[in-house]
N, C-alpha and C positions, 0 to 999 in steps of 0.2 A: 253851651258851646265851648266856653273856656275850660270847663271840666273835661269835655271830650278831648280837646287839644292837649290838655295836661296829661290825660291817660295815655294818649298815643305817644307823647314825648317820653313818658316813663317807660313804656313798652319798648320803644326803639333804643333807649339807653340801656335797658337790661339785656336786650338782644345783642347790642354791640359789645357790652361787657362780657357776655357769654362767649361770643365769637373770639374776642381778644384773648379770653382765658384759654379757650381751646387751642387757638393758634399758638399761644405761648407754650401750652402743654406739648404740642407736636414738635416744637423746636427745642424742648428741654433736653439737655445732654444727659445721656445715661451710659452706664458701664455694665456689662453682663458677660458671664462666662458659662457656657453650657457644654456638656459632653454626653452625647447619646441619650438625650432625654426626650420624652413625648412633648408635643406642642403645648398641651395643657400645663405641664410642669414648667415649661419655658415661660408661659404667660404669667403664671403664679410667681415665679422668680422675679419677673420684671415688676410685678406689683409690690412684692415684699421688700426687694432690695433697693428699688429706685423710687418707690412711692407713686408710681404711675396709677392713675385711676382708670382702670379698664373694666368694661362690662361685657360679659359674654355668657353663652350657654354651652355647657360641655357637650351637649348633644350634636352640635354642629361641627365639632372639631374632628378632623381626620386623625387616624393613628399614625402620625408622622413623627419620626425621631430626628433630632437635630443635634449637631455639634457646631457650636458657633461662639464667637467672642467679639466684643466691641468695647472700645474704651473712649468714653466721652464723645459718643456719636449722637446726632439728633434722634429723638424717639421715632420720628417719621421714617428715617432710613432703617432703623432697627426693625420696626414693624414690617416694612416691605420685605426685608430679608427673611424674617420668621414666617411670613405668610406666603412666601414665594411658592409657586406650583400647587396652590390650594385654591378652592373656590370661596375663600373667606376674604372679606374686605372690611374697612372701618369707616366710621363717620363720627365727627365731633358733635356731641349734644350736650350743651351747657358746659360744665366743668369735667365731663366724662368723655371717654373715647369708647364708642360702642362697636363691637365686632358683630358682623352678621353675614349670612350666606348669600352669595350673589344669585340672581335669577339668570339661569343659563338659557341660551337659545336651544330650541329643540334640535336633537341630533340630525334630523333630516335637512336642517337649514344650513349647517356649517360643519366643515370637516377640516382637520389639521393633521400634519404629519410629524411623528416623532421618529427621529433617525439618529444614528450614531454608531459607536463601536463598543463592543464588550471586551474587556481586558482582564488579565490576571493582575490583581491589586499588588502582588508582591514583585512581579517581574516586568509588568507593562506589556507582555505579549498578548496579542489579540487572539480570542478564542473562536475556533471554528465550530459551527453547528450548535452554538449555545441557543437555548430556546427563550425567545422574548414573547410574552403572552399577556394579553389583557384579560384578567379574570372576569371582569364585569360583562364584556361582550362575547367572550369565548373566542377571540381572534388572536392568532399568533403567527410567528414566523421564526425560522432558524437563521442565524448569522451565516454569511457566505464564507468563502475560503479566506477572507481577510478580516473577519470579525465584524462586518458591517451589517446593519439591519435597517429597515424602514417600515413603519406602520402608519397607515393613514386611518384615523379614527374619528368618530363624531365628537364635536365639542362637548365638553362636560367632564365629569369625574372619570378618571382612568385609574385602574388598579393594575399596575404594571409588575409582572413577575418575571424574573430572569433566572434561569436554571442552567447548570452545566455539571456534568458528572464529576464528582470529586470536589465540588465547590459549594460554599454556603449560598443558599438562594437569596436573591435580592428582591425585596418587596417595596414598592413605592406607590403612594396614593396622592394624586394631584389633579388639579383642574387644567384641562387642555383648552386654552383660549387662543393659541397661536402656534405656528410651526416651531418645533423645538429640536435642537440638536444636543445630544447628551453623550457622555462617556461613562459607561457603567463598569465599575471595578468590582470583581468578585474575589472574595477571600477563599483560600484553599480550606476545605473542610478538615483536612488532617495532613500531616507531613508525610505519612506513609503513602506509597504508590497505591493506586486503585487496583481492585482485584479483578473485576469482571471485564470480559469482552462483551460489549452491549450492542445489540442489533439496532437498526435505524428506528424502529417503531418504539423503542424504549427511551430514546433520547429526547423526543419532542412531545409536547402536549397536544400538538395538532395531529392530523391524520397522515399516515405514510403515503408515499406517492404511488405505491404499487411496484416500484423497482425492487429487485432482490439485492439488498444493500446491507453491508456490515461496516460499522465504524470501529476503529481502534483508537483508544486514547494512548498518549505517549508512554505510559507505564504499564499498560495491560499485559503485554507479552512477557514482562519480567517475572510475572507470577506463575507462569507455566513451567513444567519441567523442561530443562534445556540440555543440549548436547555439549558436554565438556564445560558446562557453566557459562555457555554463550547464548543468551536469549536471542531469539531471531524471529522477525516478522513473518517471513515466508514459511517457516516451520509451524508457526501458529496458524497460518491460513490453511495448512494441511489438515487441521482438525475440524474444518467446517464441512457441511454436507455439500456434495457435488464437486469436491476437489479431489483429484487423483494425483498421485506421484509415484515415482519408482521406489525401489527398496531403499530405506533410510534416507529418503528425500532426493536420491539421485534421479535426474531426468526432468527436473523442473516441475511446474504445476500445470495440470491439465484440467480445465474447467468445463464441465458438462460435455465431455467427449471431444474437446478441441485439442489441437496441438499446443506445444509450449510456446510457439511463435504467435499464437492467437491472443496473447494477453498484452494489453497496452499498460505498461508500467511507467509511471511518471514520478520524477523527483522535482518538486516545485514547478510542475507544469512542463518538464522537459522529458521526452521519451528516453528510456534506457534499454539498450538492446541485449545486454547480458546481465543477469541479476543474481548470479551465484558465484561463490568461491568454492573451491575444492569439489567441483562437479555437482554441487547441490547440497553438500553438508552444511554450508553456511550461505546466507544471502549477502549481497553487497550493501545491505542497509544496516548501518551501525545503530543499534537501538538507542543509544544515548543521544543521537542526532534527530530522532523522529519526534515530531510534535503531534501529528495525527495522521491517520491513514483511512481511506475509504475504499471498500471493495464492492464493485458491481458485478453480479453474475448474470443479470438479465434486466430487461426494462431500461436499457441504456438511455440516459438523457442525450439530446441532440448535440450538446456541446462537445461530446466525446466522439471520436471516430478513428478509423485506421486499423482496427483489430476486430476479430470475429467473436471472441469468447468472453473476455472480461476486461474490466478497467480497475487498476489499482493506483489510486491517486494519493501520493505521499507528500506531506508538507514537513519541512525540517524546522527546527527551532530558530527563532529570530534573535534571541539574545536578551539578557536581562537589562531592562532600562533603568533599574534602580540601584543595583549594587553588583559587585563582582561575586561570582560563585563558580564552583567547578566540581568535577568528579573524576576519580581514578578507580579503575577496577581491573583486577588481575584474576584470570581464570586459569584452568589447566592448559588451554590452547591459545589464548589471546591476551593481549594487554590493551586496555582502552583508557583514554583520558580526554576530558573536555573542559573548556573554559569559556565563560561568557561574562559580559558586563557592559556598562555604559561607556560610550566614547564621549558623548555629551549627555548628562543626566536628563532623562525624560524626553530626549530628542533623537539620539543616535546610539546604537548598540552593536555588538558583535557576538558571534558564536563560532567556535572552532572545536572540532572533535577529530581524533585520530585513533586508528586501531591497527595493530600489527600482530600477526600470528608468530608463534615460535614452535610450529609443528616439526621443524627440522630437528629440534632437540630430541624428539621421540622417534621420528621416521628414520633418521640416519642409522642409529644403532639397531633399531628393531628390524629394518629392512635388510641390513647385512646379515643378521642372525637368521632371518626367515629365508633369504636366498641361499645361505650356506646349508640350511636344513634341506633345501630342495636340490642341493648339489651345484649351486651357482656361486659365483662371486659377483659383487656389484652392490649398488645402493639406490635408494629412492629418496628424493627430497622435494619438499613443497613448502612455500610460504606465500603470504599475501599481505597487503596493506590497503587501507582506504582512508581518505581525508574528506571531511565535510566542513565547509566554512560559509558564513553568511554575515553580511553587513546590511543595516537598514538605517535610513535617515528620514526624519520627519521634516519636510520642507515647510508645511503649514498645516492647519487643521484639515485642509482638503487634499493635501498631497503627501505621499510617502513613497520613497524609493528603496528597492531591495536589490542586492547583488548576492547571488548564491553560486556555490561551486562544489563540485564533487569530482574526485579522482580515485580510482582503484586499480591495482595491478596484481596479477597472479604469476608465479614462476614455479615450474614443475620440471623435474628431471628424473629419469629412470634409466638404468643400464644394468646389464647382466651378461655373464659369460658362463657357458656350460660346456665342459669337455669330457669326453669319455672315449674308451677304446672298446672294440668288439672283435671277436674272432669267429670265423665261419669255417667249420670242418666239413670237407667234402670227401667222403669215403670213396665214391666212385672215381674221383680223380686223384685220390691219395695225396691231396695237398691241403694246406691251411691258408686261408685268406685273412689278412689282418687289416683292420681299418681303425682310423681315429677320426672323430668328428668334433668340430667346434661350432657352437651356436652362440652368436653375439647379437645383442640388440641394444639400441639406445634411442632415447627421445628427449627432446628439450622443448618446452612450451612456455610461451609468455603471452598473456592476453590482458586486456583491461578496458575501462571506460573512462571517459572524461565528459563532464556535463557542466554547463554554465548557463545562467539566466540573469538578465537585467530587467527589472520590473518597475513600473510606475503606476501607482494607484492615484486616481483623481476622483473627487466627489463633485460632480457638476451641480447637483441640487440635493434636496432632502430625499429625492426619489431615484436619482440616476447616479450610478456608480460605474466607473470605467477602470479597466486594467489593460495596460499596454506592455508587451513583453518581447524582448529579443532573446533567442535561444541558440545554444550550441550543444551538439552531442556527437561523440565519436566513440566507436568501438573498433578494436584491432586485435589481430591474432598473428603470432609468429610461431612457426612450428619447424623443428628439425626432427627427422626420424631416420633410422638406419637399421638394417639387419644384414648379417653375414652368416651364411650357412656353408661351412666347409667340410668336405668329406675327403680324407686322405687315404688313398689306397697304398698302404705301406709296402706291399710286395713289389709293386711296380713304380713306387715313388711318384705317384700321380695325384694331382690335386683337382678335385671337382668342387668348384666354388660358385655360389650364387650370392650376389650382392644387390641390395636395394637400399638406396638412401636418397634423401632429398631435403629441400628447404622450401617452406610454403609460407606465404603471407597473404592476408586479406584484411579489408577494413571497410567501414561505412561511416560517412560523416554527414551530419545534417546542420544546416543553417536555417533559422526560421524567425518569423515575426508574426505576432498575433495581437488582435484588439478585441476585447470582450466587454460587454455592457450588461449591467443588471438594472432593470427598470421596475420599481415597486409601484405598480399602478394602484393597488389597494391591498389590504390584507388578504383578500381572496384571489388576487391576480398578480403574479410576478412574471415578467417577461425577460428572457435572456437572449441575447443575439450577439453575433460577432463574425469576424473573418480572420483567416490566417493563411500564410504562405510558407512553404518549406522547400529548400533545395537539397536534394539527396545526391551524394556522390558515392557510388558503389565501386569498390575495387575488389572484384570477386576472387582475385587470387593470382599469384605468380608462383609457379612451381619449377624448381631446379632439381633435377634428379639424375642418378645413374642407375641403370638396371642391366645386369649382365648375368651370363652363365658361362663358367669356365674362364672366360677372358673379359677383362674390363673394357667397356666401350667408352666413347666420349660422352661428355656431359650433355644433357638435353634440357632445354629451357622451354617451357610452355607458359602461356599467360592468357587470362581472360581480360579482354579490354575493359577499361573503366567505363562506367555508364552514369550519366547525369540525368536526373529527372526532376521535374518541378510539380509540386502538389499544391493545389489551391482549395480552400474550404470556406464555405459560408453556412451559417446555421441560425436557427431561431427556435426557441422552445418556450412554452407557456405553462406555468404551474397554476392550476385553477382549483379553488375549493368553493364550489357553488353553494354548499350547505355544510352544516356541522357533521354530516355523515358521509360526505363524498369528497374525493380529491382526484384530480386528473392532471397528468403531465403529457403534453402532446407537442411534437416538434418535427423539424425537417433538417436533415444534414445533407448538404450538397457538396460533392467533391469532384475535382477535375485533375487528372494526371496527364502531364505532357512528357513523353519520352520517345526518343528515336523517331521524331517526326510523326508520332501517332498520339492520338488523344483518347482518353477513356473518361467517360462521364458517369456519375452515379448519384441518384436521388435516393436517400435513405430515410423513409418515414419512421418515426418512433412514437410509441403510445404506451402509457401505463396508467392504471387506475386502481383506486382502493375504495371500497364501500363498507362502512360500518353497519352491517345488516342488523346486528343486535348489540346490546351494550358490551357483551363479551366476545362477539363473533365478528370478524372482518373478512371480506372476500377481496381478492386481488387478481389482476390479470395484466399482461403486457404482451406487446408484439413489436418487432422491429427488424430492420434490415441493416447489416453492417458490410462494408466493403474494405478490403485490405490490399494495398498497393505494393506490399513487400512479401517475400517468401523466405522461409528458412529451409535450406536443403541439408538433410542429414543422412549420412550413410547408414546402412542397416546394422552394421556391426557395433559392438561395444568396444571403444578404444579411444583414440585421440579425439579431442574436441575440434573436429574439422568442420563443424557446422558452418554453413555458408549463407550469409544474408544476400539476397539478390532482389532486384526490382521486377515489377511487371515490365515487359518489353513489347516490342512490336510482335514478337513471336509468342510471348507468354502473357496471357491475360491476368488481371487481378483476381484475387479470391473474393468470394461473395457468400453471405449466409443470411438466412431468415431464422428467427427464433420466436417461438410463442410459448407463453407459460401462464399458468393459472393455479391459484391455491387459496388457502384460508389460514387465518390466525384465530386461536381461541385461548382465552385467559382463564385458568383455573385458580384464581386468587393469587397464589404464590408461584404458580408454574404456568409457563406459556408454551403452547403447542403451535407449530407452524408446519404445514404440509403444502408442497408445491410440485406440480408436474410440469415438464418441459418437453419440447420437441425442437430440434435444430437440424436444418438442412444446409450443407456446405457444398459449394460448387467451385470448380477451377482450382482445386487443391493441387499441389505440385509435389512430385516425388522423383527420385532417381529411378531410371529403368533398372531392371534386374541385370546385374553383371556390369553396370556402368563404372568407368573410372571416374570417381567422384571429384577429383581435384582438377579436372581439365575439361574445357569446352562444355560448360554446364548446360547451355541451351540445347545442345545436341544429345544430351544424356538424361533428359527429363521427360516425364509424361504427366498429362493432366488427368484429374479424376475428381471424384466427389466423395462426400462423407455424410453420415447420418448419426445422430445421437438423440436418445430420448430416455426418460426415466422419471422417477418420483423421489423427492427428498423429504425426510421427516426431521424435525428438530424439536426436541423437548428440552426446555431450558428453565432453570431456576436462577434468578439473578438478584434475589433479595434475601438478606439474612447472613449469618456467619458461614453457612454452608451453601455454596453455589456450584453451578456446573451445567453440563448439558449432555444429552445423548443425541447423536446425529447418525442417521441411517439413510443410505442411498441405494436404490435398486435401479440399475441403468444398463443400457445397451449402446454400443458404438461400433461402427464398421466403416470400411473404406473400399473403394473400387477404382482402379486405375487401368487404363487401356493396355499398358505394357508391363503390368505387374500381376503375377499370379494368373497368367493367361486371360486377363481381363475379368476374372471372377471376383465377386465380393468376398472379403475376408475380414476377420475380427481386427479391430484396431488394437495396437499393443496395450493400451490402457483401457481396454474393454473389460472391466472388472465388475462382474455381475452384482456382487454384494460388497458393501463398504460400511463398516460400523466404527464409530468413534465415541468414546466415553471420556468425559473430562470432569474431574471433581476437584474442588478447592474448598478449604476450610480455614477460617481465621480464628485461632485460639485467643489471640489478644492483639494489641497493637504492635507487639514485637515478634510474633510468631504466626506464620501461616504455612500450610502445606498444600501440595497439589499432586495430582496423579492423572495420567492419561493412558488409555488402552485403545489400541487400534487393531482392527482385523479386516482383511479384505480378500477377495478372491485373487488367485494368482494371475499375474500378467501373461498375456499371450506372447509366444515367441516361436522362432523357427530353428530347426536343427537338421543337419544333413541326415538323410535316411539310407542313402546308398551312393555308390560310385560306379561308373562304367566308362568304357573307352568308346569314344565316338569317332568313326572313320572320317578322314578329311581327304581332299582331292589329291594330295601328294602320295597317297597310299599308306600314310602313317595314321596313327590314332591320337586323339586328344582326350585326356582324362576329364570327365565331367562329373560334377557333384549334383546329386538330386536332393533338393530340399523338400520335395513333396508340396503339399498345399501350404501357402504362407500362413504363419502364425497358428498352426494346427495344434501346437503343444501348449500346455498351461503349467506355469510354475506352481509350486505347492502353496497352500493357504498361507497368507502373510499375516502375522500378528506380533505385537510387541507391547510391553508395559514399561512406562517411565514414571519415576517418582522424583519429587523435589520439595525442598523446604527453604524458607527465607527467615532468617533471624535478624531483626532490626533493633538498634538501640542508639541512643544519642549521648555524646559527651560534649558539654559546652555547646559550641556552635557547629559541631561535626556530627553527621549521621553516618552510622556504620551498618552495612548489610553483609551478612554471610549467607551465601547460597550454596546448598549441598544437594546432591541428587544422584540418581542412578539411571542410566540409559540402558534399555533392554535388560530389565531386572532378572528375568529367568533365562537369559542367554539363548534366545531363540535364534537359530541359524537360518535366517531368511536369505535365500540366494540372491545375489545382485545380478548375475548372469551365469551362463555356462560357457566355459572356454574349451577349445579343442587343443589338447596336448599331443605332440608328435614325438615319438622316439623310435630308434632303430632296434630291431630284434632279429634273431635267427629263427626262421621257420622253414622246415623242409630243406635244410642245407642252403638256404638263400638268405641274403640280407634284405629285409623289408622294413617299410615304415608302418608303424602301428599308431593309430589315433584313438584317443579316449576323451570322454567328456568329463570335465572337472567343474564342480560347483564352486563358484567364487563368492565368498561371504565377506562383507565389508566390516560391520561393526558388531562385536560381541558384547558381553556384559561390560559396561563402562561407567565407573563412578566419576563424579565430577564435583568441583568446588570452585567458587569464586568469592572474592572479597572486595567490597567497594567502600569508598569513603566519599561523602558528599558534603561540601562546605559552602 
């Protein structure tokens, strides 16, 4: 008995000593410094440098890299830091500390949420559409418009991969045992701008939604050939299938047979009504201010609404949170500069960018010479500017506030005077008639946009993200025009004079508020929902004009009364991925317009889906309805930008469209093929009636109609390797039919261009040199020309001259084609990057007609003075070399 008690006492004493020894070991102070080493190396360093007795098997250690330092910290605290986010724990056994793998709960029993933001490590800007992907389970999601993501996964080991175009991928392996909020910072893969324009399905590891979507990164468009050394987002969009535009970009973008007004274009969530400078040669989007852009041509998500054809959602830069940086670029046509940096480091930052043209330097002298060559005196001048600015402030880990602003202005003037004399010999009267005529014209135009947004992001939980926004948008136009046509009968000292001049103003102003939510139910199910309200104030125009023949009459003032309307929207959409081969987006957009004591309601279902039928083959389809509560009225002639934004009213219903599409994707290893067919039916389109005076009483001078568009788009693209590019071809049809246009008969839409081919090639020789080329070819646009004139008798016994245009748009312009080349040379000196861009626009000087103008002159025919009219082809841009130089610091 005594021996038994003695043995128990000895055992307890040894156990207590072992426990005391282990306890002392965990409290032992240690110092360690690690930089980007594997966990195994970190533990070995702890053993060798601090004499800690650790026991472990290499097989249980994850491939986790660490950067860590501690000075005289307890060993227990150091181990907890080193083993954080792993499934490894420790236990004291005797005088050793043993590491072992925890027994995890089965995935079906416990699930946790990883959420947070993906950011640029250098600037702190949040990255849109970055792919967050769990390699182990094959579940992933893309970050939203503010860099936020949320993934709910089974408890256990997670192999988290984060990818974004142009950045080094981030790989993390850890044990998920509780909800975690993280901030993932990605390092730029290289300092040079990215080369490719990448479609949606190449950006994410998950399945596409079925929507026809293209993403643009901030620097994509700088690699394409540019006009005058000015890279431009809208001109890059022209190179995609299904996008039509006028000669040299004049006329805006027309997506799948729609009008230019049918595109919803957003800057930081705020609609912009006019998106071009110089009638379409440049867009209002300063490339230096763009962070990302996303274009939808079909399969519209329910969160978007208000237009029929496309969505272009542009986000501007937020500003560098870490350090000050800037860029200055001078081209042949514009000067751009930008500056960004922290206001409070890692908490608040700013971004500001400005651009100004110096086209007047060229136009003034060139226009004087050109007018003199045509027998005129006068000049043409044009200039524009735009400013982008943004502030952001991080209130807390859950709250961030943004304030963004844009303003742009265009100013144009043109005048000319032509004088000549003419003599008419009349043998039968044996006299000579002498005349002198003076033709003067002048026009001054000013137009612009102002856009502002105040936005608050709030994270309610790991799964629920909210965004509240106040918005302001304004577009205005001021126009003066005048013509004087004087004919002096010298023999009798008589002056026959016709004068027409006036001043015109119009504007549209929006005030809005919206609230949007993202709820990440699971990796396979994300729900978006929200509401918004907008007050529109339309001032369709006030016209002051004089119009007379022989004698001047008094001034006349006409105006269209301002119209206020209120638009309310609620939406909900769900992104579902029920399996690894299937994805679905389904939603409903509900809109209500209140105007002139009349209410319009619209329910707009949206659906898109994608099915990975085979490893290399994907099938996609979409369908949806869009309603548009605004109209853009444009006169049929090429001339002043008198386009008029007007609302749906008690007399004029809103526009409506249904679009369906279906297609496939196929990957040939390095090359991707996409084919998609579409059909779009548009109702309640609005047009001026033929012969209408388009600046006055617009509701009495319009007619309703419908349109139809259908076609097939092919895109063959290579986006991997030093040589990249694509071939885009579209075969399409588009027509219009209005009750009081073309006698109610269907006619081709102006941009009904049967064939449209675009070829883009880019090659990177090295980090400092890349070249690019694009060649476009399309069928000629449809247009109308007078085919005859006749005198129509009126009740007074006199006759009225009438011009017969025949069937509307019965003529076709010649085949349109053009080749552009560009090259970028980039090098670095100390902390400054230099880029020289050179190129040639319209390499082989193709004389593509912009439009046909009617020129009138007086001639002698059969001893009478008569007017003679002729058609003159107007060409805008010939062979044009370009160059620009930028520094980035």
